[in-house]
N, C-alpha and C positions, 0 to 999 in steps of 0.2 A: 823588751826584757830589762834593758838597762834602766829605763825610766821607772819600771815597776820596782826594781831592786832599790834604787835610790829613794823612791818615795816611801817604800815599806821599811827599809832597814836604816835609812839615814835621816830623812826629813821628819817622818812621823815620830820617831823616838826623840828627836831634838825638840819637837813641839809638844811632847807628852805632858809636860808640866805647865804649859802656857794656858792661862785662864782665858776663856772666851767671855769677854765683858761687853760685847756689843748689845745694842737694843734688841731684845727678844722679838719685838714686833716686826723688825726688818729682816730677821733671819729666816731662811727657808725651813719648811717642815716636811715630814714624810707621811702625812696623814693619808688615809684611804680616800679615794675619790668618791664624792657624794653623787647621787643620781642627777642632781641639777648641774653638777660640774661635768659629768659625762655627756649630758645633753648639750651643754655649751660647747664642749670640745668637738662634738660631731658637727654641729652647725658651723663652728669656726673652720673646721677642715673643709667643709663643703664650700664655704665662702672663699677660702684660699684657692681651692681648685677652680672655682668660677673665675677668679681673678687671673689665674694662670691660663685658663682657656681663653679668656678675653684677650690677653696679651698675645697668645699664639695666633689667634684668628686675625687680629689687627696687624700683626707683623708678617703674616704668611704671604700675602700678595706681593708681586714684584713692584707694584706702585705704592706700597705701604708708606705711610708718613713716618714710620720708625726707621726707614732705610736711608742711607746716604745717597748722594746723587748718582753714584756708580752702582747702586742696588745692594751694597753690602750692609749687613746688620751689625757686624762686629768691628767695623773700622772706627777709628777715634772720632771721626766727623759724623757718624750715624746718630740721629736723635735718640735711638735706643740706648746707646752707650753714654751719651751726654745726659740722659735722664735717669741713669741707673740708681742714683741716690733717691730720687723721688719715687721710683718704682718700688724700691725696697721699703720705703716709708709706707706706701699704700698697702703693700703686702703684709705689713705688720698691723697697720691701722684698721683695715677692714675686718680681718678675722677677730681682732681684739674687741671691736665694737659689737660685732655679731655675737661673740662669746658673752659679753656683758649682758646683752638683752636676752639671749637664750637661757643663760644660767640664772638670770634675775639679780646679778650683782651690780648692774648699771641700768636703771630704768628710764633715765632721761639724760639729756646732754650735760646737765650740771654734774652728774655722777661721773660721766666720762672725763670731763675737765678736771674734776677732783682727783680721779685716778691718775691722770697724767701728771698733775701737780705733785702728788705723793711720790710718784716714780722719780721725778726730777729733784725732789727735796734733798736727797742725799748727794747731789752733784755740786752743792755749794763749795765744798772743800776742793773738789777737782777744779772748778772754775777759777778759784783763787790761786791754786797751785799752778794751773796751766798758764795763768797770766805771767807769773814770775819765771816759770820755765821758758816761756816764749821769749822773754827778754834776754835770758841767759843764752838760749840757742841762737837768737839773732846776733847778739854781741859776739858770741864765739864764732859764728859763721863769718861775720865781718872781719874778724881777726885773721882768717885764712889759716889758722894753725892746723886744722884738720887736713886741708888741702896740701899744706906744706909737708906734713908728716906722711901723707899718702904718696906724694910724688917723690920725696926723698927716699922713702922706704922702697918704692918700686925701682928707682934708679940704683939703689944700693944692691938690691936683689939681682938686678940685671948685671951689675959689674962683678958680682961674686962668681958668676958662671959656674954654679954648682951643678951636680948631677941632676938629671931630670926629676927623679922622685923627690929629691930634697927641695928642688925648686917649686914643685907643686905644693909641698907642705909649707914652704916659705910663703907662697901666695895665700894659703889658707890662714896662716897665723898673722900675716900682715893685714889681711882684710879683717880678721877678728879684732885686731888692735885698733885699726882705723875706725871700726864700727863704734868704738867707745868715744870717738871724737866727732864723727860725722853721722848724723841721724838718717839722712836720705840715702836709700839704697842706690838710686839712679845716679846721685852725685858721686858716691864712692866708685861705682863702676866706671863713670866717665873719667875719673882721676886715675884709677888703677888700670882699667882696661886699655886706655890709650897707650900705655907703656907696655903692659904685659902681653897683650894680644899680638902686636907685631913682633915683639921679641921672641915669643914662643913659636910663632909661625915660622920664623927663620930657623928654629931648631926642629921643625917638623911636628909641632904640637898644634892640634886644631883649636880654634876659638871655643868649640864646644867644651873641651876638657878644661880650658882656662877658666871659662865661666863657671863650670862645675866646682872648681877649686875655690873660686870667689864666693859662690853660694854657700859652700860649707862653712867658710869663715864668717860670712855675713849672718847666717842664721844662728850660729852657735852663741853669739854674745848679745843678741838682741835683748834678751830678758834681763841683762845686768847693766845696760847702758841707760842712764837717765835721759839721754837725748832721744830715745825712742818716743814717738808721739803718744803712744798708749801707756807709757810707764806710769804717769800720774793716775790714770784711770785704774790701773791694777792696784796701786797703793790704796786708792779709795775703797776698792772692794775688800782689801785686807782689813781696812779699818772698820768695816761693818762687823767683823768678828772680834778683832783685837784693836781697841782704840789707840794703843800706843804704837801701832805699826807705822813705819816710815820708810824712806828710801833705803836706808841701811838695812832694815829688816828684810826687805824684799831681795836686795842684792845678796845678802848672806844666805837666804833660803835657796836662791836660784843658782848660786855659784857652783855647787856640785853638779847640777844638770849641765850647766854651760861647759865646764871643763870636760866632763865625761863625754858629752856629745861631740865636742870639738875633736877629741882624740879618736872616738869611735868612727865618726864620719870621715875623718882623715884616713883612717885605716881602710874603710870601705872604698874610698876614692883610689887609694894606691892599689888595692886589690883589683879593682876594675881595670886600671891602667896596666898593671903587670900581667893580668890574664887576657887582656884584649877584649873584655866584655863591652858591648855597646852601652852607652849612657842612656840611650832612648831611641825612639823611632827616627830614622834618618840622620842620626848623629854619627860622629866619627871621633877617633882618638888621635889620628895623625893628619898632617897637612903636607901636601894635598891629600884629600880623602882617598883611601884605598878602595877600589871597586870590589 
Protein backbone atom coordinates (compact mmCIF):
# COMPACT_ATOMS: atom_id res chain seq x y z
CA UNK A 1 0.00 0.00 0.00
CA UNK A 2 2.83 2.40 0.78
CA UNK A 3 4.53 1.55 -2.50
CA UNK A 4 1.28 2.16 -4.39
CA UNK A 5 0.66 5.48 -2.62
CA UNK A 6 4.18 6.78 -3.33
CA UNK A 7 4.03 5.71 -6.97
CA UNK A 8 0.56 7.11 -7.60
CA UNK A 9 0.65 10.28 -5.50
CA UNK A 10 4.33 11.29 -5.43
CA UNK A 11 6.44 9.80 -8.22
CA UNK A 12 3.96 9.87 -11.12
CA UNK A 13 2.92 13.52 -10.53
CA UNK A 14 6.60 14.44 -10.39
CA UNK A 15 7.17 12.76 -13.77
CA UNK A 16 3.96 14.10 -15.30
CA UNK A 17 5.71 16.76 -17.40
CA UNK A 18 8.77 14.66 -18.24
CA UNK A 19 8.99 14.06 -21.97
CA UNK A 20 9.66 10.50 -23.13
CA UNK A 21 12.30 10.98 -25.81
CA UNK A 22 13.70 7.48 -26.16
CA UNK A 23 13.94 5.58 -29.42
CA UNK A 24 10.35 4.43 -30.20
CA UNK A 25 11.63 1.21 -31.73
CA UNK A 26 13.14 0.13 -28.41
CA UNK A 27 10.12 0.96 -26.24
CA UNK A 28 7.60 -1.77 -25.34
CA UNK A 29 4.13 -1.71 -26.84
CA UNK A 30 0.79 -3.14 -25.71
CA UNK A 31 -0.44 -4.50 -29.03
CA UNK A 32 -2.80 -7.47 -29.19
CA UNK A 33 -1.10 -10.83 -29.65
CA UNK A 34 -1.24 -12.10 -33.22
CA UNK A 35 -2.02 -15.76 -34.07
CA UNK A 36 1.60 -16.50 -34.96
CA UNK A 37 2.74 -14.97 -31.65
CA UNK A 38 0.31 -17.11 -29.67
CA UNK A 39 1.57 -20.18 -31.50
CA UNK A 40 5.15 -19.21 -30.70
CA UNK A 41 4.34 -18.71 -27.02
CA UNK A 42 2.69 -22.13 -26.79
CA UNK A 43 5.69 -23.87 -28.33
CA UNK A 44 8.08 -21.83 -26.16
CA UNK A 45 6.19 -22.81 -23.02
CA UNK A 46 6.32 -26.47 -24.07
CA UNK A 47 10.06 -26.17 -24.67
CA UNK A 48 10.63 -24.63 -21.24
CA UNK A 49 8.59 -27.38 -19.57
CA UNK A 50 10.64 -30.00 -21.39
CA UNK A 51 13.83 -28.33 -20.17
CA UNK A 52 12.48 -28.35 -16.61
CA UNK A 53 11.47 -31.99 -16.94
CA UNK A 54 14.91 -32.90 -18.26
CA UNK A 55 16.58 -31.10 -15.35
CA UNK A 56 14.36 -32.85 -12.79
CA UNK A 57 14.90 -36.28 -14.33
CA UNK A 58 18.67 -35.90 -14.51
CA UNK A 59 18.86 -34.59 -10.94
CA UNK A 60 16.44 -37.09 -9.38
CA UNK A 61 18.67 -40.11 -8.89
CA UNK A 62 20.93 -40.32 -5.87
CA UNK A 63 23.91 -40.83 -8.18
CA UNK A 64 23.04 -37.86 -10.38
CA UNK A 65 25.94 -35.85 -11.80
CA UNK A 66 24.19 -32.71 -10.54
CA UNK A 67 24.71 -33.77 -6.91
CA UNK A 68 27.65 -33.12 -4.63
CA UNK A 69 29.74 -35.95 -3.21
CA UNK A 70 27.45 -36.11 -0.17
CA UNK A 71 24.38 -36.40 -2.41
CA UNK A 72 23.12 -32.86 -1.77
CA UNK A 73 21.65 -30.82 -4.61
CA UNK A 74 21.66 -27.43 -2.92
CA UNK A 75 25.10 -27.34 -1.30
CA UNK A 76 27.63 -24.84 -2.60
CA UNK A 77 29.79 -27.64 -4.02
CA UNK A 78 26.95 -29.31 -5.94
CA UNK A 79 27.37 -29.07 -9.74
CA UNK A 80 23.73 -27.96 -9.93
CA UNK A 81 24.45 -24.86 -7.84
CA UNK A 82 27.77 -24.21 -9.56
CA UNK A 83 26.05 -24.36 -12.96
CA UNK A 84 23.05 -22.21 -12.05
CA UNK A 85 24.07 -19.37 -14.39
CA UNK A 86 24.45 -21.74 -17.35
CA UNK A 87 21.12 -23.40 -16.50
CA UNK A 88 19.31 -20.05 -16.42
CA UNK A 89 20.94 -19.19 -19.77
CA UNK A 90 19.67 -22.42 -21.33
CA UNK A 91 16.18 -21.89 -19.88
CA UNK A 92 16.03 -18.53 -21.65
CA UNK A 93 17.85 -19.56 -24.84
CA UNK A 94 15.89 -22.71 -25.78
CA UNK A 95 12.36 -21.23 -25.43
CA UNK A 96 13.54 -18.10 -27.24
CA UNK A 97 14.82 -20.05 -30.22
CA UNK A 98 11.72 -22.25 -30.27
CA UNK A 99 9.51 -19.16 -30.18
CA UNK A 100 11.41 -17.63 -33.10
CA UNK A 101 10.97 -20.67 -35.31
CA UNK A 102 7.34 -21.33 -34.27
CA UNK A 103 6.26 -17.70 -34.68
CA UNK A 104 8.25 -17.22 -37.88
CA UNK A 105 10.30 -14.32 -36.52
CA UNK A 106 13.59 -16.24 -36.76
CA UNK A 107 13.86 -18.70 -39.62
CA UNK A 108 17.60 -19.39 -39.43
CA UNK A 109 20.62 -19.05 -37.19
CA UNK A 110 21.51 -15.67 -38.70
CA UNK A 111 18.22 -14.20 -37.49
CA UNK A 112 18.84 -15.60 -34.02
CA UNK A 113 22.31 -14.02 -33.87
CA UNK A 114 20.86 -10.75 -35.20
CA UNK A 115 18.19 -10.78 -32.47
CA UNK A 116 20.80 -11.36 -29.78
CA UNK A 117 22.93 -8.56 -31.17
CA UNK A 118 19.98 -6.15 -31.16
CA UNK A 119 19.19 -7.03 -27.55
CA UNK A 120 22.76 -6.28 -26.52
CA UNK A 121 23.10 -3.13 -28.63
CA UNK A 122 21.69 -0.97 -25.84
CA UNK A 123 24.20 -2.30 -23.32
CA UNK A 124 27.11 -0.25 -24.63
CA UNK A 125 26.43 2.61 -22.22
CA UNK A 126 26.15 0.14 -19.34
CA UNK A 127 29.47 -1.52 -20.19
CA UNK A 128 31.23 1.86 -20.31
CA UNK A 129 29.61 2.99 -17.05
CA UNK A 130 30.28 -0.36 -15.37
CA UNK A 131 34.00 -0.04 -16.20
CA UNK A 132 34.38 3.28 -14.41
CA UNK A 133 32.06 2.22 -11.57
CA UNK A 134 34.22 -0.88 -11.08
CA UNK A 135 37.33 1.31 -10.76
CA UNK A 136 35.63 3.51 -8.18
CA UNK A 137 34.28 0.56 -6.18
CA UNK A 138 37.70 -1.10 -6.18
CA UNK A 139 39.48 2.08 -5.10
CA UNK A 140 36.87 2.74 -2.41
CA UNK A 141 37.15 -0.85 -1.20
CA UNK A 142 40.93 -0.57 -0.98
CA UNK A 143 40.57 2.58 1.11
CA UNK A 144 38.66 0.57 3.77
CA UNK A 145 36.53 3.63 4.53
CA UNK A 146 33.36 1.55 4.42
CA UNK A 147 34.82 -1.05 6.80
CA UNK A 148 36.05 1.70 9.11
CA UNK A 149 32.63 3.35 9.23
CA UNK A 150 30.91 0.00 9.87
CA UNK A 151 33.21 -1.02 12.71
CA UNK A 152 33.32 2.43 14.32
CA UNK A 153 29.55 2.74 14.09
CA UNK A 154 28.94 -0.69 15.57
CA UNK A 155 31.36 -0.04 18.44
CA UNK A 156 29.77 3.35 19.13
CA UNK A 157 26.32 1.75 19.19
CA UNK A 158 27.61 -0.86 21.62
CA UNK A 159 29.15 1.73 23.95
CA UNK A 160 25.94 3.78 24.09
CA UNK A 161 24.13 0.88 25.82
CA UNK A 162 20.73 2.14 24.68
CA UNK A 163 17.36 0.46 25.42
CA UNK A 164 16.77 -2.64 23.32
CA UNK A 165 14.19 -1.11 20.97
CA UNK A 166 16.45 1.87 20.30
CA UNK A 167 19.42 -0.45 19.74
CA UNK A 168 17.49 -2.45 17.12
CA UNK A 169 16.58 0.75 15.29
CA UNK A 170 20.21 1.83 15.60
CA UNK A 171 21.33 -1.36 13.85
CA UNK A 172 18.80 -0.69 11.09
CA UNK A 173 19.99 2.85 10.48
CA UNK A 174 23.67 1.96 10.83
CA UNK A 175 23.28 -0.75 8.19
CA UNK A 176 21.31 1.59 5.92
CA UNK A 177 24.14 4.14 6.13
CA UNK A 178 26.95 1.62 5.67
CA UNK A 179 25.04 0.26 2.67
CA UNK A 180 25.85 3.53 0.91
CA UNK A 181 29.56 2.81 1.37
CA UNK A 182 29.84 -0.98 1.05
CA UNK A 183 28.07 -2.68 -1.86
CA UNK A 184 28.47 -6.31 -0.80
CA UNK A 185 25.78 -7.56 1.60
CA UNK A 186 28.01 -10.37 2.91
CA UNK A 187 30.87 -7.92 3.54
CA UNK A 188 28.59 -5.61 5.54
CA UNK A 189 27.27 -8.50 7.61
CA UNK A 190 30.81 -9.73 8.29
CA UNK A 191 31.74 -6.28 9.60
CA UNK A 192 28.60 -5.42 11.55
CA UNK A 193 27.51 -8.90 12.59
CA UNK A 194 30.87 -9.74 14.17
CA UNK A 195 30.25 -7.00 16.72
CA UNK A 196 26.48 -6.83 17.01
CA UNK A 197 25.64 -10.53 17.26
CA UNK A 198 27.81 -11.29 20.35
CA UNK A 199 26.84 -7.96 21.94
CA UNK A 200 23.11 -8.57 21.63
CA UNK A 201 23.43 -12.23 22.61
CA UNK A 202 24.82 -11.00 25.93
CA UNK A 203 21.66 -8.89 26.26
CA UNK A 204 19.42 -11.86 25.50
CA UNK A 205 18.68 -11.03 21.83
CA UNK A 206 18.87 -13.87 19.32
CA UNK A 207 21.06 -13.67 16.20
CA UNK A 208 17.80 -14.10 14.22
CA UNK A 209 16.49 -10.75 15.43
CA UNK A 210 19.86 -9.07 14.92
CA UNK A 211 20.03 -10.23 11.31
CA UNK A 212 16.41 -9.17 10.74
CA UNK A 213 17.37 -5.64 11.83
CA UNK A 214 20.39 -5.80 9.51
CA UNK A 215 18.24 -6.96 6.58
CA UNK A 216 15.78 -4.10 7.05
CA UNK A 217 18.54 -1.51 6.83
CA UNK A 218 20.36 -3.29 4.00
CA UNK A 219 17.31 -3.62 1.76
CA UNK A 220 15.99 -0.09 2.27
CA UNK A 221 18.89 1.82 0.72
CA UNK A 222 19.96 -0.58 -2.02
CA UNK A 223 18.19 1.43 -4.71
CA UNK A 224 19.89 4.73 -3.81
CA UNK A 225 23.50 3.55 -3.54
CA UNK A 226 25.61 3.71 -6.73
CA UNK A 227 27.74 0.92 -5.21
CA UNK A 228 24.97 -1.59 -5.92
CA UNK A 229 26.19 -3.74 -8.86
CA UNK A 230 22.89 -3.38 -10.76
CA UNK A 231 22.61 0.39 -10.32
CA UNK A 232 24.20 1.25 -13.70
CA UNK A 233 21.89 -1.27 -15.39
CA UNK A 234 18.81 0.42 -13.92
CA UNK A 235 20.11 3.79 -15.16
CA UNK A 236 20.44 2.31 -18.65
CA UNK A 237 16.82 1.15 -18.58
CA UNK A 238 15.74 4.64 -17.50
CA UNK A 239 17.64 6.12 -20.43
CA UNK A 240 15.65 3.99 -22.86
CA UNK A 241 12.70 6.25 -22.03
CA UNK A 242 14.35 9.55 -21.06
CA UNK A 243 17.80 10.05 -22.56
CA UNK A 244 18.81 12.66 -19.97
CA UNK A 245 18.39 10.21 -17.08
CA UNK A 246 21.43 9.71 -14.86
CA UNK A 247 22.52 8.57 -11.42
CA UNK A 248 21.05 11.66 -9.76
CA UNK A 249 17.73 11.15 -11.53
CA UNK A 250 17.39 7.60 -10.24
CA UNK A 251 18.41 8.50 -6.68
CA UNK A 252 15.93 11.39 -6.57
CA UNK A 253 13.10 9.16 -7.82
CA UNK A 254 13.84 6.30 -5.44
CA UNK A 255 14.57 8.35 -2.30
CA UNK A 256 10.89 8.55 -1.19
CA UNK A 257 10.61 4.75 -1.46
CA UNK A 258 13.87 4.24 0.42
CA UNK A 259 13.00 6.52 3.34
CA UNK A 260 9.40 5.31 3.61
CA UNK A 261 10.29 1.62 3.56
CA UNK A 262 13.11 2.19 6.04
CA UNK A 263 10.68 3.73 8.54
CA UNK A 264 7.85 1.28 7.79
CA UNK A 265 9.94 -1.88 8.06
CA UNK A 266 11.63 -0.59 11.21
CA UNK A 267 8.15 -0.18 12.71
CA UNK A 268 7.23 -3.71 11.62
CA UNK A 269 10.37 -5.09 13.24
CA UNK A 270 9.72 -3.27 16.50
CA UNK A 271 6.12 -4.50 16.49
CA UNK A 272 7.22 -8.12 16.03
CA UNK A 273 9.74 -7.74 18.84
CA UNK A 274 7.33 -5.98 21.20
CA UNK A 275 4.51 -8.47 20.58
CA UNK A 276 6.78 -11.53 20.64
CA UNK A 277 5.72 -12.65 17.14
CA UNK A 278 8.07 -15.21 15.51
CA UNK A 279 10.18 -13.90 12.64
CA UNK A 280 9.88 -17.19 10.75
CA UNK A 281 9.85 -20.96 11.06
CA UNK A 282 12.26 -22.11 13.75
CA UNK A 283 13.30 -18.56 14.60
CA UNK A 284 13.46 -16.91 17.99
CA UNK A 285 13.61 -13.41 19.44
CA UNK A 286 15.53 -14.18 22.60
CA UNK A 287 18.82 -15.90 23.43
CA UNK A 288 18.93 -18.57 24.58
CA UNK A 289 15.80 -19.43 22.60
CA UNK A 290 12.73 -19.98 24.75
CA UNK A 291 11.09 -23.39 24.20
